[in-house]
N, C-alpha and C positions, 0 to 999 in steps of 0.2 A: 542305571536303575537304582532306586532307593535302597533295596536290600543289599546289592553289591557294594554300594558306597558305605553303608553302615558296617558291613563285615570288614571292609578295608580299613575303616577308621579304628575298629576294635582290634584288628590285627596289629596295626601300627602304633596305637596308643591304648594299650589295655588299661582297664580300670576306670573308664569314663562313665558318667551317668548319662541317661537319655537326654537330659537338658544340655549337657556339654557336647554330646554328639550332634544334637540339633543345631547348636551354635556353630559348630564346625561346618555343617552343611548349608545352613541358611542365614548365618549371622544372627542378629537380634530380631529377626523377622518372626520368630515363634516356631511353630510346627513341632513343639515338644511332645504333644499328645500323639501325633502321627508317628514320630520316631519311637516313642515309648511303646506303642502298639506293635510296631514291627519288631522291636527288640524282644517283646514278650513272645511273639510268634516264633522268632528265631530260637529263643530259649526253649520253648516247648518242643521244637523240632530237634533239639540237641545240637544246633549249629553254633550256639554261643553259650557260655557259662555266665552265672551271675552270683554276686554276693549281696548282702544287705537285706533289710526287712522291707524295703520299698516305701518307707515313710520319710518325712522331711529330715528327721534326725539321723536316719540310716538309709539313704537312698540305694536303690539297686545300682551296682557297678558291674559293667559287662566286660567279659574276657573271651578270647578265642577258646575253643574246646581244648582241654588238657592234652588230647592226643594229636593236636595239629602240629605240623612241622613247618618251620620257616627256613627257606634257603636263600642264600644271597652271597654277597662278596664283602669281606672286610679286609681292608688293606690289600686288595687285589687277590686275596686267597679265597677260594670257594669254601663255604661253610654251610652247615645245616645243623639246626638244633631244635629240640622239642620246645613248643610253647610252654609246656609245663615248667620249664626252667625259669620262665619269666613271671609265673603266677605267684600270688601270695601263698604262704605256707598252708593256710586253711584250704585253699583250692587244691593244692598238690596232695594233701592228706585225704581229702574227701573223694578225689577222682572225679570222673564225669558223672553226671546224673542229677542228683538232688541238691545241687548247690543253691543256696538262697532259700531253701525250704527248711525252716527250722521247726 
């Protein structure tokens, strides 16, 4: 599903714009507006965070929610860490909620 694919991309590559996410999903075939609309909905539901003003000079960039946790294996050792550790300092300072709304 598109929503699942977008959330997966945002978890694995935080900080992408909707255009960059669309390119990962569809190549240069477009679909930027469709991805942008889904990202907006996910943001409104609190399932992703965003920064930026949403204009060409400062596009929205999307991140996993600050309270999300990733677990996996690094060098064969189990590990878990908060996504907040990966976020830009402005996201960590702001916490969840009104990111991107200035």
